[in-house]
VOKOL-832944 format. One record per residue (C-alpha): x, y, z; residue number from 0. Coordinates in nm, 2 decimals, decimal comma. Layout:
// residues N
site x->X&y->Y&z->Z&pos->NUM;
...
//
This chain:
// residues 508
site x->-3,64&y->-1,51&z->-0,89&pos->0;
site x->-3,61&y->-1,49&z->-0,51&pos->1;
site x->-3,31&y->-1,39&z->-0,30&pos->2;
site x->-3,17&y->-1,46&z->0,04&pos->3;
site x->-2,85&y->-1,39&z->0,23&pos->4;
site x->-2,72&y->-1,63&z->0,49&pos->5;
site x->-2,42&y->-1,66&z->0,72&pos->6;
site x->-2,25&y->-2,00&z->0,76&pos->7;
site x->-1,95&y->-2,14&z->0,93&pos->8;
site x->-1,71&y->-2,35&z->0,73&pos->9;
site x->-1,40&y->-2,55&z->0,82&pos->10;
site x->-1,07&y->-2,39&z->0,69&pos->11;
site x->-1,03&y->-2,66&z->0,42&pos->12;
site x->-1,40&y->-2,66&z->0,31&pos->13;
site x->-1,51&y->-2,77&z->-0,04&pos->14;
site x->-1,76&y->-2,62&z->-0,28&pos->15;
site x->-1,98&y->-2,93&z->-0,22&pos->16;
site x->-2,00&y->-2,84&z->0,15&pos->17;
site x->-2,13&y->-2,49&z->0,07&pos->18;
site x->-2,41&y->-2,65&z->-0,15&pos->19;
site x->-2,50&y->-2,89&z->0,13&pos->20;
site x->-2,51&y->-2,60&z->0,39&pos->21;
site x->-2,74&y->-2,39&z->0,17&pos->22;
site x->-2,98&y->-2,68&z->0,11&pos->23;
site x->-2,99&y->-2,76&z->0,48&pos->24;
site x->-3,04&y->-2,40&z->0,59&pos->25;
site x->-3,30&y->-2,29&z->0,33&pos->26;
site x->-3,45&y->-2,63&z->0,24&pos->27;
site x->-3,42&y->-2,56&z->-0,14&pos->28;
site x->-3,29&y->-2,77&z->-0,42&pos->29;
site x->-3,23&y->-2,55&z->-0,72&pos->30;
site x->-3,03&y->-2,23&z->-0,68&pos->31;
site x->-2,72&y->-2,03&z->-0,76&pos->32;
site x->-2,50&y->-1,86&z->-0,50&pos->33;
site x->-2,23&y->-1,60&z->-0,46&pos->34;
site x->-1,99&y->-1,54&z->-0,17&pos->35;
site x->-2,03&y->-1,19&z->-0,05&pos->36;
site x->-1,79&y->-1,18&z->0,24&pos->37;
site x->-1,54&y->-1,43&z->0,39&pos->38;
site x->-1,33&y->-1,38&z->0,71&pos->39;
site x->-1,13&y->-1,61&z->0,93&pos->40;
site x->-1,25&y->-1,65&z->1,29&pos->41;
site x->-0,94&y->-1,76&z->1,49&pos->42;
site x->-1,06&y->-1,64&z->1,83&pos->43;
site x->-1,06&y->-2,00&z->1,96&pos->44;
site x->-0,76&y->-2,20&z->1,85&pos->45;
site x->-0,97&y->-2,52&z->1,90&pos->46;
site x->-1,23&y->-2,40&z->1,65&pos->47;
site x->-1,07&y->-2,19&z->1,38&pos->48;
site x->-1,32&y->-2,15&z->1,09&pos->49;
site x->-1,44&y->-1,93&z->0,81&pos->50;
site x->-1,74&y->-1,71&z->0,85&pos->51;
site x->-1,89&y->-1,68&z->0,51&pos->52;
site x->-2,18&y->-1,46&z->0,40&pos->53;
site x->-2,35&y->-1,60&z->0,09&pos->54;
site x->-2,63&y->-1,46&z->-0,13&pos->55;
site x->-2,86&y->-1,71&z->-0,30&pos->56;
site x->-3,09&y->-1,68&z->-0,60&pos->57;
site x->-3,37&y->-1,93&z->-0,64&pos->58;
site x->-3,72&y->-1,96&z->-0,78&pos->59;
site x->-3,80&y->-2,13&z->-0,45&pos->60;
site x->-3,74&y->-1,81&z->-0,25&pos->61;
site x->-3,98&y->-1,52&z->-0,22&pos->62;
site x->-3,77&y->-1,22&z->-0,12&pos->63;
site x->-3,69&y->-0,98&z->-0,42&pos->64;
site x->-3,32&y->-0,94&z->-0,50&pos->65;
site x->-3,17&y->-0,60&z->-0,40&pos->66;
site x->-3,11&y->-0,34&z->-0,67&pos->67;
site x->-2,75&y->-0,31&z->-0,80&pos->68;
site x->-2,61&y->0,01&z->-0,65&pos->69;
site x->-2,23&y->-0,02&z->-0,68&pos->70;
site x->-2,18&y->0,12&z->-1,03&pos->71;
site x->-2,02&y->0,46&z->-1,08&pos->72;
site x->-2,25&y->0,51&z->-1,38&pos->73;
site x->-1,99&y->0,70&z->-1,58&pos->74;
site x->-2,09&y->0,77&z->-1,94&pos->75;
site x->-1,86&y->0,84&z->-2,23&pos->76;
site x->-1,88&y->1,20&z->-2,36&pos->77;
site x->-1,64&y->1,33&z->-2,62&pos->78;
site x->-1,45&y->1,62&z->-2,46&pos->79;
site x->-1,18&y->1,85&z->-2,59&pos->80;
site x->-0,99&y->1,89&z->-2,26&pos->81;
site x->-0,65&y->1,73&z->-2,22&pos->82;
site x->-0,54&y->1,59&z->-1,88&pos->83;
site x->-0,19&y->1,49&z->-1,78&pos->84;
site x->-0,16&y->1,25&z->-1,49&pos->85;
site x->0,19&y->1,23&z->-1,33&pos->86;
site x->0,25&y->0,89&z->-1,18&pos->87;
site x->0,11&y->0,54&z->-1,26&pos->88;
site x->0,04&y->0,41&z->-0,91&pos->89;
site x->-0,32&y->0,34&z->-0,80&pos->90;
site x->-0,42&y->0,71&z->-0,76&pos->91;
site x->-0,27&y->0,81&z->-1,09&pos->92;
site x->-0,38&y->0,51&z->-1,29&pos->93;
site x->-0,75&y->0,49&z->-1,17&pos->94;
site x->-0,80&y->0,87&z->-1,21&pos->95;
site x->-0,66&y->0,84&z->-1,56&pos->96;
site x->-0,86&y->0,54&z->-1,65&pos->97;
site x->-1,18&y->0,70&z->-1,53&pos->98;
site x->-1,10&y->1,03&z->-1,71&pos->99;
site x->-1,02&y->0,85&z->-2,03&pos->100;
site x->-1,34&y->0,64&z->-2,02&pos->101;
site x->-1,53&y->0,97&z->-1,96&pos->102;
site x->-1,40&y->1,12&z->-2,28&pos->103;
site x->-1,10&y->1,32&z->-2,18&pos->104;
site x->-0,78&y->1,31&z->-2,37&pos->105;
site x->-0,56&y->1,16&z->-2,10&pos->106;
site x->-0,18&y->1,10&z->-2,08&pos->107;
site x->0,00&y->0,94&z->-1,80&pos->108;
site x->0,37&y->1,02&z->-1,75&pos->109;
site x->0,58&y->0,79&z->-1,53&pos->110;
site x->0,94&y->0,85&z->-1,43&pos->111;
site x->1,01&y->0,48&z->-1,40&pos->112;
site x->1,00&y->0,20&z->-1,65&pos->113;
site x->0,72&y->-0,04&z->-1,75&pos->114;
site x->0,64&y->-0,32&z->-1,51&pos->115;
site x->0,83&y->-0,62&z->-1,67&pos->116;
site x->1,15&y->-0,42&z->-1,71&pos->117;
site x->1,10&y->-0,29&z->-1,36&pos->118;
site x->1,08&y->-0,64&z->-1,22&pos->119;
site x->1,39&y->-0,75&z->-1,40&pos->120;
site x->1,57&y->-0,43&z->-1,29&pos->121;
site x->1,48&y->-0,50&z->-0,93&pos->122;
site x->1,63&y->-0,85&z->-0,95&pos->123;
site x->1,95&y->-0,70&z->-1,09&pos->124;
site x->1,96&y->-0,45&z->-0,80&pos->125;
site x->1,92&y->-0,72&z->-0,54&pos->126;
site x->2,19&y->-0,93&z->-0,71&pos->127;
site x->2,45&y->-0,66&z->-0,76&pos->128;
site x->2,36&y->-0,38&z->-0,51&pos->129;
site x->2,38&y->-0,12&z->-0,79&pos->130;
site x->2,09&y->0,12&z->-0,77&pos->131;
site x->1,88&y->0,21&z->-1,07&pos->132;
site x->1,70&y->0,55&z->-1,04&pos->133;
site x->1,43&y->0,46&z->-1,30&pos->134;
site x->1,39&y->0,09&z->-1,19&pos->135;
site x->1,34&y->0,03&z->-0,82&pos->136;
site x->1,08&y->-0,06&z->-0,55&pos->137;
site x->0,96&y->0,30&z->-0,53&pos->138;
site x->0,93&y->0,43&z->-0,89&pos->139;
site x->0,80&y->0,26&z->-1,20&pos->140;
site x->0,48&y->0,13&z->-1,35&pos->141;
site x->0,22&y->0,05&z->-1,08&pos->142;
site x->0,38&y->0,26&z->-0,81&pos->143;
site x->0,53&y->0,14&z->-0,49&pos->144;
site x->0,23&y->-0,09&z->-0,42&pos->145;
site x->0,32&y->-0,32&z->-0,71&pos->146;
site x->0,60&y->-0,46&z->-0,50&pos->147;
site x->0,44&y->-0,45&z->-0,16&pos->148;
site x->0,20&y->-0,74&z->-0,14&pos->149;
site x->-0,10&y->-0,57&z->-0,29&pos->150;
site x->-0,30&y->-0,53&z->0,02&pos->151;
site x->-0,66&y->-0,41&z->-0,05&pos->152;
site x->-0,78&y->-0,32&z->0,29&pos->153;
site x->-0,90&y->0,03&z->0,38&pos->154;
site x->-1,06&y->0,19&z->0,68&pos->155;
site x->-1,21&y->0,47&z->0,47&pos->156;
site x->-1,59&y->0,49&z->0,49&pos->157;
site x->-1,85&y->0,57&z->0,22&pos->158;
site x->-1,63&y->0,45&z->-0,07&pos->159;
site x->-1,83&y->0,14&z->-0,18&pos->160;
site x->-1,88&y->0,25&z->-0,55&pos->161;
site x->-1,52&y->0,37&z->-0,59&pos->162;
site x->-1,38&y->0,06&z->-0,42&pos->163;
site x->-1,60&y->-0,17&z->-0,64&pos->164;
site x->-1,47&y->0,01&z->-0,95&pos->165;
site x->-1,11&y->-0,06&z->-0,84&pos->166;
site x->-1,16&y->-0,42&z->-0,74&pos->167;
site x->-1,37&y->-0,51&z->-1,05&pos->168;
site x->-1,11&y->-0,36&z->-1,28&pos->169;
site x->-0,84&y->-0,57&z->-1,10&pos->170;
site x->-1,04&y->-0,88&z->-1,15&pos->171;
site x->-1,10&y->-0,80&z->-1,51&pos->172;
site x->-0,72&y->-0,76&z->-1,54&pos->173;
site x->-0,65&y->-1,10&z->-1,40&pos->174;
site x->-0,68&y->-1,07&z->-1,02&pos->175;
site x->-0,83&y->-1,36&z->-0,82&pos->176;
site x->-1,21&y->-1,32&z->-0,79&pos->177;
site x->-1,18&y->-1,36&z->-0,41&pos->178;
site x->-1,07&y->-1,00&z->-0,37&pos->179;
site x->-1,43&y->-0,90&z->-0,41&pos->180;
site x->-1,53&y->-1,07&z->-0,09&pos->181;
site x->-1,23&y->-1,15&z->0,14&pos->182;
site x->-1,21&y->-0,94&z->0,45&pos->183;
site x->-0,84&y->-0,90&z->0,41&pos->184;
site x->-0,79&y->-0,93&z->0,04&pos->185;
site x->-0,45&y->-0,90&z->-0,13&pos->186;
site x->-0,32&y->-0,94&z->-0,48&pos->187;
site x->0,04&y->-1,06&z->-0,43&pos->188;
site x->0,33&y->-0,89&z->-0,61&pos->189;
site x->0,36&y->-1,18&z->-0,86&pos->190;
site x->0,00&y->-1,12&z->-0,97&pos->191;
site x->0,04&y->-0,75&z->-0,97&pos->192;
site x->0,30&y->-0,76&z->-1,24&pos->193;
site x->0,05&y->-0,91&z->-1,49&pos->194;
site x->-0,24&y->-0,71&z->-1,36&pos->195;
site x->-0,06&y->-0,38&z->-1,40&pos->196;
site x->0,04&y->-0,48&z->-1,75&pos->197;
site x->-0,32&y->-0,57&z->-1,84&pos->198;
site x->-0,46&y->-0,25&z->-1,69&pos->199;
site x->-0,22&y->-0,05&z->-1,91&pos->200;
site x->-0,34&y->-0,23&z->-2,21&pos->201;
site x->-0,70&y->-0,14&z->-2,13&pos->202;
site x->-0,61&y->0,22&z->-2,08&pos->203;
site x->-0,43&y->0,24&z->-2,41&pos->204;
site x->-0,72&y->0,06&z->-2,59&pos->205;
site x->-0,95&y->0,32&z->-2,44&pos->206;
site x->-0,75&y->0,59&z->-2,62&pos->207;
site x->-0,51&y->0,68&z->-2,34&pos->208;
site x->-0,14&y->0,75&z->-2,38&pos->209;
site x->0,14&y->0,66&z->-2,14&pos->210;
site x->0,50&y->0,77&z->-2,15&pos->211;
site x->0,77&y->0,60&z->-1,94&pos->212;
site x->1,10&y->0,74&z->-1,82&pos->213;
site x->0,94&y->1,08&z->-1,83&pos->214;
site x->1,01&y->1,28&z->-1,51&pos->215;
site x->0,83&y->1,60&z->-1,40&pos->216;
site x->1,09&y->1,87&z->-1,34&pos->217;
site x->0,90&y->2,20&z->-1,32&pos->218;
site x->0,56&y->2,37&z->-1,37&pos->219;
site x->0,48&y->2,70&z->-1,54&pos->220;
site x->0,21&y->2,90&z->-1,38&pos->221;
site x->0,00&y->3,20&z->-1,49&pos->222;
site x->-0,29&y->3,35&z->-1,30&pos->223;
site x->-0,35&y->3,06&z->-1,07&pos->224;
site x->-0,33&y->2,80&z->-1,34&pos->225;
site x->-0,07&y->2,56&z->-1,46&pos->226;
site x->0,00&y->2,65&z->-1,83&pos->227;
site x->0,23&y->2,35&z->-1,89&pos->228;
site x->0,48&y->2,12&z->-1,72&pos->229;
site x->0,84&y->2,07&z->-1,79&pos->230;
site x->0,98&y->1,71&z->-1,81&pos->231;
site x->1,31&y->1,56&z->-1,89&pos->232;
site x->1,17&y->1,51&z->-2,25&pos->233;
site x->1,03&y->1,85&z->-2,30&pos->234;
site x->0,72&y->2,06&z->-2,22&pos->235;
site x->0,36&y->1,91&z->-2,21&pos->236;
site x->0,04&y->2,12&z->-2,23&pos->237;
site x->-0,30&y->2,02&z->-2,08&pos->238;
site x->-0,61&y->2,17&z->-1,93&pos->239;
site x->-0,58&y->1,98&z->-1,60&pos->240;
site x->-0,29&y->1,82&z->-1,42&pos->241;
site x->-0,32&y->1,54&z->-1,17&pos->242;
site x->0,00&y->1,47&z->-0,97&pos->243;
site x->0,02&y->1,12&z->-0,82&pos->244;
site x->0,39&y->1,11&z->-0,76&pos->245;
site x->0,39&y->0,90&z->-0,44&pos->246;
site x->0,54&y->0,98&z->-0,10&pos->247;
site x->0,90&y->0,92&z->-0,21&pos->248;
site x->0,93&y->1,19&z->-0,47&pos->249;
site x->1,11&y->1,45&z->-0,26&pos->250;
site x->1,24&y->1,63&z->-0,56&pos->251;
site x->0,89&y->1,68&z->-0,69&pos->252;
site x->0,77&y->1,80&z->-0,34&pos->253;
site x->1,04&y->2,06&z->-0,33&pos->254;
site x->0,97&y->2,18&z->-0,68&pos->255;
site x->0,60&y->2,22&z->-0,60&pos->256;
site x->0,66&y->2,41&z->-0,28&pos->257;
site x->0,92&y->2,64&z->-0,44&pos->258;
site x->0,65&y->2,72&z->-0,70&pos->259;
site x->0,40&y->2,82&z->-0,44&pos->260;
site x->0,20&y->2,50&z->-0,39&pos->261;
site x->0,10&y->2,49&z->-0,02&pos->262;
site x->0,19&y->2,19&z->0,20&pos->263;
site x->0,15&y->2,15&z->0,57&pos->264;
site x->0,33&y->1,91&z->0,79&pos->265;
site x->0,14&y->1,62&z->0,95&pos->266;
site x->0,18&y->1,33&z->1,18&pos->267;
site x->0,34&y->1,02&z->1,03&pos->268;
site x->0,53&y->0,71&z->1,16&pos->269;
site x->0,89&y->0,60&z->1,19&pos->270;
site x->1,05&y->0,28&z->1,30&pos->271;
site x->1,19&y->-0,05&z->1,17&pos->272;
site x->1,09&y->-0,39&z->1,02&pos->273;
site x->1,06&y->-0,70&z->1,24&pos->274;
site x->1,10&y->-1,05&z->1,09&pos->275;
site x->1,02&y->-1,40&z->1,22&pos->276;
site x->1,00&y->-1,75&z->1,08&pos->277;
site x->0,64&y->-1,78&z->0,96&pos->278;
site x->0,59&y->-2,10&z->1,16&pos->279;
site x->0,63&y->-1,90&z->1,48&pos->280;
site x->0,35&y->-1,66&z->1,38&pos->281;
site x->0,13&y->-1,95&z->1,27&pos->282;
site x->0,18&y->-2,14&z->1,60&pos->283;
site x->0,12&y->-1,82&z->1,81&pos->284;
site x->-0,20&y->-1,74&z->1,62&pos->285;
site x->-0,34&y->-2,08&z->1,54&pos->286;
site x->-0,18&y->-2,32&z->1,79&pos->287;
site x->-0,03&y->-2,52&z->1,50&pos->288;
site x->0,24&y->-2,46&z->1,24&pos->289;
site x->0,01&y->-2,51&z->0,94&pos->290;
site x->-0,36&y->-2,48&z->0,89&pos->291;
site x->-0,52&y->-2,65&z->0,58&pos->292;
site x->-0,70&y->-2,40&z->0,36&pos->293;
site x->-0,53&y->-2,09&z->0,50&pos->294;
site x->-0,21&y->-1,94&z->0,36&pos->295;
site x->-0,03&y->-1,79&z->0,65&pos->296;
site x->-0,12&y->-1,63&z->0,98&pos->297;
site x->-0,13&y->-1,25&z->1,02&pos->298;
site x->-0,11&y->-1,02&z->1,32&pos->299;
site x->-0,18&y->-0,66&z->1,41&pos->300;
site x->-0,04&y->-0,53&z->1,73&pos->301;
site x->-0,07&y->-0,19&z->1,91&pos->302;
site x->0,07&y->-0,04&z->2,22&pos->303;
site x->-0,03&y->0,28&z->2,40&pos->304;
site x->0,12&y->0,43&z->2,72&pos->305;
site x->0,11&y->0,77&z->2,88&pos->306;
site x->0,49&y->0,78&z->2,89&pos->307;
site x->0,56&y->0,69&z->2,53&pos->308;
site x->0,46&y->0,74&z->2,17&pos->309;
site x->0,19&y->0,51&z->2,02&pos->310;
site x->0,35&y->0,20&z->1,87&pos->311;
site x->0,19&y->-0,04&z->1,62&pos->312;
site x->0,27&y->-0,29&z->1,35&pos->313;
site x->0,18&y->-0,20&z->0,99&pos->314;
site x->0,19&y->-0,36&z->0,65&pos->315;
site x->0,23&y->-0,71&z->0,78&pos->316;
site x->0,35&y->-0,95&z->0,51&pos->317;
site x->0,28&y->-1,32&z->0,59&pos->318;
site x->0,52&y->-1,55&z->0,41&pos->319;
site x->0,69&y->-1,25&z->0,27&pos->320;
site x->1,03&y->-1,09&z->0,22&pos->321;
site x->1,19&y->-0,76&z->0,33&pos->322;
site x->1,31&y->-0,54&z->0,04&pos->323;
site x->1,50&y->-0,23&z->0,00&pos->324;
site x->1,26&y->0,05&z->-0,09&pos->325;
site x->1,51&y->0,33&z->-0,15&pos->326;
site x->1,40&y->0,59&z->-0,41&pos->327;
site x->1,75&y->0,75&z->-0,44&pos->328;
site x->2,10&y->0,61&z->-0,45&pos->329;
site x->2,21&y->0,76&z->-0,12&pos->330;
site x->1,94&y->0,66&z->0,12&pos->331;
site x->1,86&y->0,32&z->0,28&pos->332;
site x->1,51&y->0,22&z->0,38&pos->333;
site x->1,31&y->-0,11&z->0,39&pos->334;
site x->0,96&y->-0,23&z->0,31&pos->335;
site x->0,79&y->-0,57&z->0,30&pos->336;
site x->0,63&y->-0,77&z->0,02&pos->337;
site x->0,48&y->-1,11&z->-0,04&pos->338;
site x->0,36&y->-1,32&z->-0,33&pos->339;
site x->0,00&y->-1,43&z->-0,37&pos->340;
site x->0,05&y->-1,77&z->-0,21&pos->341;
site x->0,23&y->-1,62&z->0,09&pos->342;
site x->0,43&y->-1,94&z->0,12&pos->343;
site x->0,77&y->-1,79&z->0,20&pos->344;
site x->0,98&y->-1,89&z->0,51&pos->345;
site x->0,95&y->-1,56&z->0,69&pos->346;
site x->0,69&y->-1,32&z->0,81&pos->347;
site x->0,76&y->-0,94&z->0,84&pos->348;
site x->0,59&y->-0,62&z->0,95&pos->349;
site x->0,67&y->-0,26&z->1,01&pos->350;
site x->0,70&y->-0,18&z->1,38&pos->351;
site x->0,66&y->0,20&z->1,40&pos->352;
site x->0,59&y->0,48&z->1,64&pos->353;
site x->0,36&y->0,77&z->1,56&pos->354;
site x->0,55&y->1,10&z->1,53&pos->355;
site x->0,47&y->1,47&z->1,54&pos->356;
site x->0,78&y->1,65&z->1,42&pos->357;
site x->0,69&y->1,98&z->1,60&pos->358;
site x->0,67&y->1,79&z->1,93&pos->359;
site x->0,98&y->1,57&z->1,86&pos->360;
site x->1,20&y->1,87&z->1,76&pos->361;
site x->1,03&y->2,11&z->2,00&pos->362;
site x->0,98&y->2,38&z->1,73&pos->363;
site x->0,74&y->2,46&z->1,45&pos->364;
site x->0,85&y->2,27&z->1,14&pos->365;
site x->0,77&y->2,38&z->0,78&pos->366;
site x->0,71&y->2,13&z->0,50&pos->367;
site x->1,06&y->2,18&z->0,34&pos->368;
site x->1,22&y->2,13&z->0,68&pos->369;
site x->1,02&y->1,81&z->0,74&pos->370;
site x->1,15&y->1,67&z->0,41&pos->371;
site x->1,51&y->1,77&z->0,49&pos->372;
site x->1,49&y->1,61&z->0,83&pos->373;
site x->1,35&y->1,28&z->0,71&pos->374;
site x->1,58&y->1,26&z->0,41&pos->375;
site x->1,88&y->1,32&z->0,64&pos->376;
site x->1,76&y->1,04&z->0,86&pos->377;
site x->1,73&y->0,80&z->0,56&pos->378;
site x->2,08&y->0,91&z->0,44&pos->379;
site x->2,22&y->0,84&z->0,79&pos->380;
site x->2,11&y->0,48&z->0,76&pos->381;
site x->2,28&y->0,45&z->0,42&pos->382;
site x->2,60&y->0,60&z->0,56&pos->383;
site x->2,59&y->0,38&z->0,87&pos->384;
site x->2,59&y->0,07&z->0,65&pos->385;
site x->2,80&y->0,22&z->0,37&pos->386;
site x->2,54&y->0,11&z->0,13&pos->387;
site x->2,22&y->-0,10&z->0,13&pos->388;
site x->2,28&y->-0,35&z->0,40&pos->389;
site x->2,01&y->-0,33&z->0,66&pos->390;
site x->2,13&y->-0,24&z->1,01&pos->391;
site x->1,98&y->-0,50&z->1,24&pos->392;
site x->1,98&y->-0,67&z->1,59&pos->393;
site x->1,76&y->-0,93&z->1,76&pos->394;
site x->1,44&y->-0,81&z->1,92&pos->395;
site x->1,57&y->-0,92&z->2,26&pos->396;
site x->1,89&y->-0,72&z->2,21&pos->397;
site x->1,70&y->-0,42&z->2,10&pos->398;
site x->1,48&y->-0,43&z->2,41&pos->399;
site x->1,80&y->-0,46&z->2,63&pos->400;
site x->2,00&y->-0,21&z->2,41&pos->401;
site x->2,27&y->-0,47&z->2,35&pos->402;
site x->2,44&y->-0,52&z->2,02&pos->403;
site x->2,38&y->-0,85&z->1,84&pos->404;
site x->2,72&y->-1,02&z->1,79&pos->405;
site x->2,64&y->-1,23&z->1,48&pos->406;
site x->2,43&y->-1,22&z->1,17&pos->407;
site x->2,10&y->-1,39&z->1,12&pos->408;
site x->1,89&y->-1,58&z->0,86&pos->409;
site x->1,67&y->-1,33&z->0,68&pos->410;
site x->1,47&y->-1,28&z->0,36&pos->411;
site x->1,65&y->-0,95&z->0,29&pos->412;
site x->1,88&y->-1,01&z->-0,01&pos->413;
site x->2,12&y->-0,72&z->0,03&pos->414;
site x->2,27&y->-0,83&z->0,36&pos->415;
site x->2,26&y->-0,74&z->0,73&pos->416;
site x->2,49&y->-0,53&z->0,94&pos->417;
site x->2,48&y->-0,59&z->1,32&pos->418;
site x->2,42&y->-0,25&z->1,47&pos->419;
site x->2,30&y->-0,06&z->1,78&pos->420;
site x->1,97&y->0,00&z->1,60&pos->421;
site x->1,81&y->0,19&z->1,88&pos->422;
site x->2,08&y->0,47&z->1,84&pos->423;
site x->1,99&y->0,54&z->1,48&pos->424;
site x->1,65&y->0,70&z->1,56&pos->425;
site x->1,57&y->0,97&z->1,81&pos->426;
site x->1,56&y->0,82&z->2,16&pos->427;
site x->1,19&y->0,90&z->2,22&pos->428;
site x->1,11&y->0,69&z->1,91&pos->429;
site x->1,34&y->0,40&z->1,99&pos->430;
site x->1,25&y->0,39&z->2,36&pos->431;
site x->0,88&y->0,38&z->2,27&pos->432;
site x->0,94&y->0,10&z->2,02&pos->433;
site x->1,13&y->-0,09&z->2,28&pos->434;
site x->0,83&y->-0,07&z->2,52&pos->435;
site x->0,61&y->-0,17&z->2,23&pos->436;
site x->0,83&y->-0,48&z->2,16&pos->437;
site x->0,81&y->-0,59&z->2,52&pos->438;
site x->0,43&y->-0,56&z->2,50&pos->439;
site x->0,41&y->-0,74&z->2,17&pos->440;
site x->0,62&y->-1,02&z->2,31&pos->441;
site x->0,37&y->-1,07&z->2,59&pos->442;
site x->0,08&y->-1,07&z->2,34&pos->443;
site x->0,22&y->-1,30&z->2,07&pos->444;
site x->0,42&y->-1,60&z->2,19&pos->445;
site x->0,76&y->-1,62&z->2,04&pos->446;
site x->0,76&y->-1,26&z->1,91&pos->447;
site x->1,08&y->-1,18&z->2,11&pos->448;
site x->1,27&y->-1,44&z->1,92&pos->449;
site x->1,26&y->-1,24&z->1,59&pos->450;
site x->1,49&y->-0,98&z->1,45&pos->451;
site x->1,44&y->-0,60&z->1,39&pos->452;
site x->1,61&y->-0,42&z->1,11&pos->453;
site x->1,64&y->-0,12&z->0,87&pos->454;
site x->1,45&y->0,20&z->0,86&pos->455;
site x->1,08&y->0,20&z->0,79&pos->456;
site x->0,99&y->0,56&z->0,69&pos->457;
site x->0,72&y->0,53&z->0,43&pos->458;
site x->0,41&y->0,43&z->0,62&pos->459;
site x->0,27&y->0,77&z->0,51&pos->460;
site x->0,39&y->1,11&z->0,39&pos->461;
site x->0,52&y->1,36&z->0,65&pos->462;
site x->0,35&y->1,65&z->0,46&pos->463;
site x->0,01&y->1,72&z->0,32&pos->464;
site x->-0,11&y->1,93&z->0,02&pos->465;
site x->-0,36&y->2,19&z->0,11&pos->466;
site x->-0,67&y->2,12&z->-0,10&pos->467;
site x->-1,01&y->2,30&z->-0,13&pos->468;
site x->-1,35&y->2,14&z->-0,13&pos->469;
site x->-1,32&y->2,04&z->-0,49&pos->470;
site x->-0,99&y->1,87&z->-0,42&pos->471;
site x->-0,79&y->2,12&z->-0,61&pos->472;
site x->-0,47&y->2,25&z->-0,46&pos->473;
site x->-0,54&y->2,58&z->-0,28&pos->474;
site x->-0,48&y->2,87&z->-0,51&pos->475;
site x->-0,48&y->2,66&z->-0,83&pos->476;
site x->-0,77&y->2,61&z->-1,07&pos->477;
site x->-0,64&y->2,30&z->-1,25&pos->478;
site x->-0,39&y->2,13&z->-1,02&pos->479;
site x->-0,48&y->1,81&z->-0,83&pos->480;
site x->-0,23&y->1,64&z->-0,60&pos->481;
site x->-0,36&y->1,29&z->-0,52&pos->482;
site x->-0,28&y->0,96&z->-0,36&pos->483;
site x->-0,01&y->0,90&z->-0,10&pos->484;
site x->0,20&y->1,19&z->-0,23&pos->485;
site x->-0,08&y->1,43&z->-0,13&pos->486;
site x->-0,08&y->1,32&z->0,23&pos->487;
site x->-0,45&y->1,26&z->0,21&pos->488;
site x->-0,45&y->0,88&z->0,16&pos->489;
site x->-0,24&y->0,57&z->0,21&pos->490;
site x->-0,24&y->0,23&z->0,05&pos->491;
site x->-0,38&y->0,09&z->-0,28&pos->492;
site x->-0,75&y->0,13&z->-0,21&pos->493;
site x->-0,76&y->0,47&z->-0,04&pos->494;
site x->-0,51&y->0,61&z->-0,29&pos->495;
site x->-0,71&y->0,48&z->-0,58&pos->496;
site x->-1,03&y->0,62&z->-0,43&pos->497;
site x->-0,87&y->0,96&z->-0,39&pos->498;
site x->-0,77&y->0,96&z->-0,75&pos->499;
site x->-1,13&y->0,86&z->-0,86&pos->500;
site x->-1,30&y->1,12&z->-0,64&pos->501;
site x->-1,07&y->1,39&z->-0,77&pos->502;
site x->-1,14&y->1,28&z->-1,13&pos->503;
site x->-1,51&y->1,30&z->-1,06&pos->504;
site x->-1,49&y->1,67&z->-0,97&pos->505;
site x->-1,41&y->1,75&z->-1,33&pos->506;
site x->-1,62&y->1,48&z->-1,50&pos->507;
//
């Protein structure tokens, strides 16, 4: 059986029959099978927007030998006596636990929130009533924060092909669309993630794993550089290894760990707001038309750099999505974005943030606990400003001109808007930089200035980072691993999942 890879251009609304025709014309063969390896949208010319598709073909009419399969992690089951407790069921926690269980460890996941179906129902209740639920929200619960944040699967991390393949193939096995294996910017959609997360849990349990919901880590007991056991709201749990994947919102866990001698440093992170536009404005700016057959919704990524300001960029863009309240506690007010698989909502939204170094911003050396306190106070100020979970907002034009917006606006955010001098709610160096960025973005993307800007976006990444050794263990501890976004060493579904997998491999 021979093999060949080709790159072809296809219209946005292509059919499978057109792929077959293109292969026959290019290779002059009749009998073959094919697989899409990579697919990306080329929209550099609005007059010729098309898919660039890389395809691999197998045929007896070809001479080149197929490449050897190299993407398997090759993990073999081996019965082991060691017990592992994984705290948190987001990508880092779940994929480390799944790999450990499949390798023969006795693995238990504890999750402070509820299982995913109850979580989805609880979030609906929160958006309907405004009554916050500490075990059922956008930050905590089965699947982690990413379950309700579009499910983007992009990552800039290099040399992770095998780990990434493990994650993606398990998602597909659990019900994800097969296209995530080859799309340049794949995403799952929060609607798909609900069933995917549930199916992944089933696989973990069928592999012999155990998961306990509404179980919160409260303390750790240490002896001679090892954690002996952990204390939860349901009692003590013993294990040989402890993997903590608690996410970047678990301030109570951070503080407990630091007070127990776990070393964290501060690091750069980002702060800002969320911008929102009608999706048709973004489509027209990017494509020249309001709709493009075969493509869900247009995306954008914008950056701004100047000698006289902080770097500003858009992040976590959600085409056809909604803005949601991502508060992890009942006295803070922050926002995030999400979208469903079809990305067919009325609005587009994205974080618009500035890169921040707290030492430079506050002109003094900041310790980890101080960084947490500063950020939490900021999040609480937004809550106090709105007297609840309404999102402070103004139009982008008014933000640039530092002028209050006099009326409300149409929005996807379900808990309401509060017209506010939004630029006053963050330190001036951050707001001024974002104002400059918004001016630049309005020049780059036609119609950008017609949108609105709202809320506090404070969860692009953690403000602190666990100090880990070469084997990924926390410095000074033999059996403690802090992984995922809560470690400060990764961000997003893929990089967090990979961090969990690579940490698990060190003990496998």
